[in-house]
matplotlib code that plots the C-alpha trace (Angstrom):
import matplotlib.pyplot as plt

x = [-1.5, -1.0, -2.6, -5.4, -4.7, -6.1, -5.2, -7.5, -7.9, -10.3, -13.6, -16.0, -18.2, -15.2, -14.8, -16.6, -14.8, -11.4, -12.0, -13.0, -9.9, -7.5, -8.9, -8.8, -5.2, -3.9, -6.2, -7.9, -8.2, -8.9, -5.5, -3.8, -4.6, -1.9, 1.7, 1.3, -0.8, -0.2, -2.6, 0.2, 1.3, -2.0, -5.6, -8.4, -8.8, -6.3, -8.5, -12.0, -14.3, -13.4, -9.6, -10.2, -12.6, -10.0, -7.3, -9.6, -10.1, -6.4, -5.3, -1.6, -2.6, -3.6, -5.4, -4.7, -6.8, -5.9, -8.7, -9.3, -12.8, -14.1, -13.1, -10.9, -7.7, -5.5, -4.9, -2.0, -1.8, 0.8, 1.2, 3.2, 5.6, 7.5, 11.0, 9.6, 6.4, 5.1, 3.8, 1.4, -1.5, -0.4, -3.1, -3.7, -6.5, -5.1, -5.8, -4.0, -0.9, 2.4, 1.0, 2.5, -0.4, 1.6, 4.7, 2.5, 0.8, 4.2, 5.4, 2.2, 2.6, 6.2, 5.0, 2.3, 4.9, 7.3, 5.0, 1.9, 3.5, 6.9, 8.9, 12.3, 12.1, 9.6, 9.6, 7.7, 7.6, 7.3, 7.0, 10.5, 9.1, 8.0, 11.3, 9.8, 8.0, 11.2, 13.1, 10.4, 10.7, 14.4, 14.0, 12.1, 15.0, 13.9, 16.7, 16.6, 17.5, 18.7, 15.8, 12.9, 9.5, 7.6, 4.5, 1.4, 0.6, -2.6, -4.3, -6.8, -7.1, -3.7, -4.7, -4.4, -0.8, -0.3, 3.3, 5.1, 8.1, 6.7, 8.6, 8.7, 11.8, 11.9, 12.7, 13.5, 14.1, 15.2, 12.8]
y = [-16.4, -13.3, -14.9, -12.8, -10.0, -6.7, -3.2, -0.2, 3.3, 3.2, 5.0, 6.4, 3.3, 1.2, 3.0, 0.5, -2.5, -0.7, 0.0, -3.5, -4.9, -2.6, -3.3, -7.1, -6.9, -4.9, -5.1, -7.7, -11.5, -11.5, -10.0, -13.0, -15.2, -13.3, -12.4, -8.6, -8.1, -5.3, -6.7, -7.3, -3.6, -1.7, -1.9, 0.3, 1.3, 1.4, 3.5, 4.7, 5.9, 9.5, 8.9, 6.8, 9.4, 12.1, 10.1, 9.7, 13.4, 14.2, 15.1, 13.9, 10.6, 7.3, 4.4, 1.4, -1.8, -5.4, -7.5, -11.0, -11.9, -8.6, -9.6, -7.0, -8.7, -5.8, -2.1, 0.4, 4.2, 6.2, 10.0, 12.5, 14.1, 16.2, 14.7, 11.2, 9.3, 7.7, 4.1, 3.4, 1.3, -1.8, -4.3, -7.8, -10.0, -12.0, -15.5, -14.6, -13.1, -14.8, -15.5, -12.6, -10.2, -7.7, -7.9, -7.2, -4.3, -2.8, -3.2, -1.4, 1.3, 1.9, 2.0, 4.6, 6.7, 6.6, 6.8, 8.8, 10.9, 11.4, 10.4, 8.7, 7.3, 5.7, 6.2, 4.6, 4.2, 1.0, 0.5, -0.5, -3.6, -5.1, -6.7, -9.3, -6.6, -4.5, -7.6, -8.2, -4.7, -5.0, -8.0, -5.7, -3.1, -0.8, 0.4, 2.2, 5.9, 6.2, 8.5, 7.7, 9.4, 9.4, 7.4, 9.7, 8.8, 10.3, 10.3, 7.4, 7.6, 5.8, 3.1, 2.6, 1.6, -1.4, -0.3, 3.0, 2.5, 2.6, 4.6, 4.5, 3.7, 5.4, 3.1, 4.3, 2.9, 4.5, 3.9]
z = [-9.7, -11.9, -14.9, -16.3, -13.8, -15.0, -13.7, -13.7, -12.0, -9.1, -9.3, -6.8, -6.9, -5.8, -2.5, -0.2, -1.8, -1.5, 2.2, 2.9, 1.1, 2.8, 6.2, 5.6, 4.5, 7.5, 10.5, 12.6, 12.5, 8.8, 8.0, 9.8, 6.8, 5.0, 5.8, 5.7, 8.7, 11.2, 13.7, 16.3, 16.0, 15.5, 16.2, 14.9, 11.2, 8.4, 6.1, 5.7, 2.9, 3.4, 2.9, -0.3, -1.7, -1.0, -2.7, -5.8, -5.9, -5.7, -9.3, -8.8, -7.1, -8.6, -6.8, -8.9, -8.6, -9.6, -10.7, -12.1, -13.5, -12.1, -8.5, -6.6, -5.6, -4.6, -4.7, -4.4, -4.2, -6.2, -5.3, -7.1, -4.6, -7.0, -7.0, -6.7, -6.5, -3.2, -3.0, -0.3, 0.9, -1.0, -0.2, -1.4, -0.4, 2.5, 1.1, -2.1, -0.5, -1.6, -5.1, -7.1, -7.0, -4.8, -6.9, -10.0, -8.3, -7.4, -11.0, -12.2, -9.6, -10.8, -14.4, -13.4, -11.5, -14.4, -17.4, -16.2, -13.5, -15.1, -11.9, -11.9, -8.4, -6.0, -2.3, 0.5, 4.3, 6.2, 10.0, 11.1, 12.9, 9.7, 8.9, 6.5, 4.5, 4.3, 3.2, 0.5, -0.9, -0.9, -3.2, -5.5, -5.5, -2.7, -0.3, 3.0, 2.5, 6.1, 6.8, 9.2, 9.8, 13.1, 13.5, 13.8, 17.5, 18.6, 15.1, 15.2, 11.4, 11.2, 13.7, 17.4, 18.3, 20.5, 21.3, 21.8, 19.6, 16.1, 13.5, 9.7, 7.7, 4.3, 1.3, -2.3, -5.7, -8.9, -11.8]

ax = plt.figure().add_subplot(projection="3d")
ax.plot(x, y, z, "-o")
ax.set_aspect("equal")
plt.show()
């Protein structure tokens, strides 16, 4: 699945395709074709054009795309947080999940964090109810730090919660 996979930095003209990809990977019925759906936990949007444009304009952030034959297969955000980098918005086209694209994107994100941003660790947050996703990240070397972060209830930009017990667990990996 990762044969001929090419990585590149996102550009302004990629914004609509990135939004469509992220939404399809996380929300609604389309996301159920893959295993990373949040459709049972959240309704509403996962991102929008404004957020993606802001990420592209952030000097210490990188939005990395994975493509094959000029088709967008996945994306990931890497943000410099000072002590470590933050991995977020990992998205793979739902019908291609489980084929190695996500693993390859994480490896590329780690390379960006280490080689381009000069960070020695990567941090991320995952909704605690996403046990299968936390286990997947554990297989890639990410471990819970013991910290949690609250879910941003009341901010529709992060989705509309379908339950009232959402919280993020913080995972970290030395690079």
